[in-house]
C-alpha positions as CSV (number, residue, x, y, z in Angstrom):
1,X,104.5,170.2,-75.4
2,X,106.0,167.9,-77.8
3,X,108.1,166.7,-74.9
4,X,105.5,166.2,-72.1
5,X,103.4,164.2,-75.1
6,X,106.5,161.9,-75.4
7,X,106.6,161.2,-71.9
8,X,103.1,160.2,-71.7
9,X,103.4,157.9,-74.5
10,X,106.9,156.7,-73.1
11,X,105.4,156.5,-69.3
12,X,102.1,154.3,-71.2
13,X,103.8,152.2,-72.8
14,X,106.0,151.3,-69.7
15,X,102.9,151.2,-67.4
16,X,101.3,148.3,-69.9
17,X,104.7,146.7,-70.1
18,X,105.1,146.6,-66.1
19,X,101.1,145.8,-66.1
20,X,101.5,142.8,-68.1
21,X,103.4,141.6,-64.8
22,X,101.2,143.1,-62.2
23,X,97.6,144.6,-61.2
24,X,97.6,148.4,-62.8
25,X,96.7,149.3,-59.5
26,X,100.1,148.4,-57.6
27,X,102.1,150.3,-60.0
28,X,104.3,153.2,-58.6
29,X,105.7,156.4,-60.9
30,X,108.5,155.4,-59.7
31,X,108.5,152.1,-61.3
32,X,106.7,153.4,-64.6
33,X,109.6,156.3,-65.1
34,X,112.6,153.5,-64.4
35,X,110.7,151.1,-67.3
36,X,110.8,154.1,-69.3
37,X,114.3,155.1,-69.4
38,X,113.1,158.5,-67.5
39,X,113.4,160.1,-63.9
40,X,110.8,160.7,-61.4
41,X,111.7,164.1,-62.0
42,X,110.9,163.7,-65.7
43,X,106.9,163.4,-64.9
44,X,106.1,165.8,-62.3
45,X,103.7,168.6,-63.6
46,X,103.1,166.1,-66.7
47,X,101.7,162.9,-65.7
48,X,100.7,160.4,-63.0
49,X,99.4,156.8,-63.2
50,X,96.0,157.8,-63.1
51,X,96.6,160.2,-66.3
52,X,98.6,157.5,-68.2
53,X,95.8,155.5,-67.6
54,X,93.2,158.5,-69.3
55,X,96.0,158.6,-72.1
56,X,95.7,155.0,-73.4
57,X,92.5,155.4,-75.8
58,X,93.9,158.2,-77.9
59,X,97.4,156.5,-78.1
60,X,95.9,153.3,-79.8
61,X,93.4,155.7,-81.8
62,X,96.3,157.4,-83.4
63,X,96.8,153.6,-85.1
64,X,93.2,154.3,-87.0
65,X,94.7,157.0,-89.3
66,X,98.1,154.6,-89.9
67,X,96.8,153.5,-93.1
68,X,94.6,155.0,-96.0
69,X,91.3,153.5,-96.9
70,X,89.8,152.9,-100.3
71,X,87.6,155.6,-100.9
72,X,85.4,153.6,-103.3
73,X,84.4,150.6,-100.4
74,X,81.4,150.7,-98.4
75,X,81.7,153.2,-95.5
76,X,81.3,150.3,-93.5
77,X,84.3,148.8,-94.6
78,X,86.0,151.4,-94.4
79,X,85.0,152.2,-90.5
80,X,85.8,148.0,-90.3
81,X,89.3,148.7,-91.8
82,X,90.6,151.3,-89.2
83,X,88.7,150.4,-86.3
84,X,90.8,146.8,-86.9
85,X,93.9,148.8,-87.0
86,X,93.1,149.8,-83.7
87,X,92.6,146.9,-82.5
88,X,95.8,145.5,-83.8
89,X,97.8,147.8,-82.5
90,X,96.6,146.9,-78.9
91,X,97.2,143.3,-79.6
92,X,100.8,144.0,-79.0
93,X,100.1,145.0,-75.2
94,X,97.2,142.5,-74.8
95,X,98.0,142.2,-70.7
96,X,98.8,145.0,-69.7
97,X,95.8,146.5,-71.2
98,X,94.0,143.9,-69.7
99,X,95.5,144.8,-66.4
100,X,94.3,148.5,-67.4
101,X,90.6,148.0,-68.4
102,X,89.9,145.8,-65.5
103,X,91.2,149.0,-63.0
104,X,89.7,151.6,-64.8
105,X,86.6,149.4,-64.7
106,X,87.2,150.0,-60.9
107,X,87.5,153.6,-60.4
108,X,84.6,155.8,-60.8
109,X,86.3,158.9,-61.8
110,X,87.6,157.2,-64.8
111,X,84.5,155.3,-65.4
112,X,82.8,159.0,-65.7
113,X,85.4,160.3,-68.0
114,X,85.0,156.8,-70.6
115,X,82.2,158.1,-72.6
116,X,83.6,161.0,-73.2
117,X,86.6,158.7,-74.4
118,X,84.4,156.5,-76.4
119,X,83.2,159.3,-78.4
120,X,86.8,160.5,-79.2
121,X,87.8,157.6,-80.6
122,X,84.2,157.0,-82.3
123,X,84.8,160.6,-83.8
124,X,88.7,159.7,-84.9
125,X,87.6,156.7,-87.0
126,X,84.7,158.2,-88.8
127,X,87.3,161.0,-89.8
128,X,89.9,157.7,-90.4
129,X,87.3,156.7,-92.8
130,X,86.2,159.7,-94.4
131,X,83.0,160.0,-92.8
132,X,83.0,162.4,-90.5
133,X,80.0,164.8,-92.1
134,X,76.3,165.0,-92.1
135,X,75.5,162.9,-94.7
136,X,73.2,159.8,-94.0
137,X,73.0,160.8,-90.7
138,X,73.9,163.9,-88.6
139,X,77.6,163.5,-87.1
140,X,76.9,163.5,-83.4
141,X,74.0,160.7,-83.9
142,X,77.2,158.6,-86.0
143,X,79.7,159.3,-83.3
144,X,77.3,157.6,-80.3
145,X,76.5,154.9,-83.0
146,X,80.0,154.0,-83.6
147,X,81.0,154.5,-80.2
148,X,78.9,151.8,-79.0
149,X,80.5,149.6,-82.0
150,X,84.0,150.3,-80.6
151,X,83.1,149.2,-77.0
152,X,81.2,146.3,-78.0
153,X,84.1,145.0,-80.4
154,X,86.7,145.8,-77.4
155,X,84.4,143.6,-75.1
156,X,84.9,140.9,-77.9
157,X,88.7,141.3,-77.8
158,X,89.5,140.8,-74.8
159,X,87.9,137.4,-74.4
160,X,90.3,136.6,-77.3
161,X,92.1,133.7,-76.9
162,X,93.6,132.8,-80.5
163,X,95.3,135.7,-81.6
164,X,93.3,135.4,-84.8
165,X,91.0,137.9,-83.7
166,X,87.7,136.1,-84.7
167,X,85.7,137.1,-82.3
168,X,87.1,140.7,-82.5
169,X,85.9,140.7,-86.3
170,X,82.6,139.0,-85.5
171,X,81.2,141.3,-83.3
172,X,82.7,144.7,-84.6
173,X,80.7,143.4,-87.8
174,X,77.9,142.8,-86.3
175,X,77.6,146.2,-84.3
176,X,79.2,147.8,-87.9
177,X,76.0,146.4,-89.4
178,X,73.4,147.3,-86.9
179,X,74.8,150.8,-86.7
180,X,74.3,151.3,-90.5
181,X,70.7,149.5,-90.3
182,X,69.8,152.4,-87.6
183,X,71.4,154.8,-89.8
184,X,69.2,154.1,-92.4
185,X,66.2,154.6,-90.9
186,X,67.4,157.8,-89.7
187,X,67.8,158.8,-93.6
188,X,64.4,157.7,-94.4
189,X,62.9,159.2,-91.5
190,X,64.6,162.9,-92.0
191,X,65.0,162.6,-95.7
192,X,68.6,162.3,-96.1
193,X,69.8,160.6,-98.6
194,X,71.1,156.7,-97.8
195,X,74.3,155.6,-98.9
196,X,75.1,152.9,-100.8
197,X,75.8,150.9,-97.7
198,X,72.1,151.4,-96.6
199,X,70.7,150.6,-99.8
200,X,72.5,147.2,-101.0
201,X,73.7,145.5,-98.0
202,X,70.7,143.7,-95.5
203,X,71.8,144.2,-91.6
204,X,71.8,141.8,-89.4
205,X,69.5,142.5,-85.9
206,X,71.6,143.7,-83.3
207,X,71.2,146.0,-80.3
208,X,70.7,150.0,-80.4
209,X,73.7,151.8,-81.1
210,X,75.0,153.7,-78.2
211,X,77.9,155.3,-76.2
212,X,78.0,152.1,-73.7
213,X,81.3,151.6,-72.2
């Protein structure tokens, strides 16, 4: 199992390097294996180009647990910190990732699986921020809200040209504030106690959170 995970990781990184130079759809598994320093036989029964594409979210999600967060920070601030770790890890693979993301948007099988991947990213972000409980709002609702937040920030990240994450951070902050406001509504309607972040900081108006891709 560990060997399979290593092959998938090596294959994904090799594929992203190749996709920086040519469209993801034009990659072959043989090219990916050679780029990774592996043989094609190493991938047999382990991974294809399509499973490597599906592995991308979980790979970059792992960056969100690379550093600890200050437990006395507001929940919104903690989520901002851990989600930005994800985008910082993605930046080193920008060109290849953009090629992969464009490809994924054209393949129905990948689009069908994308909402589940978004929810998994959101659930891990909440866990890394110490918010994977039912405080403030049911965990399932928080997962849907943060899935939307990550998707919206990713769209901004794809438009970045300066490398300073200005668009990404602005979109992430706006979306988190909007989600925070909605969680405050849930707290009032359900009688759950609002978190300190929901009472201390006003939120800007934004689109309703969901699990959009």
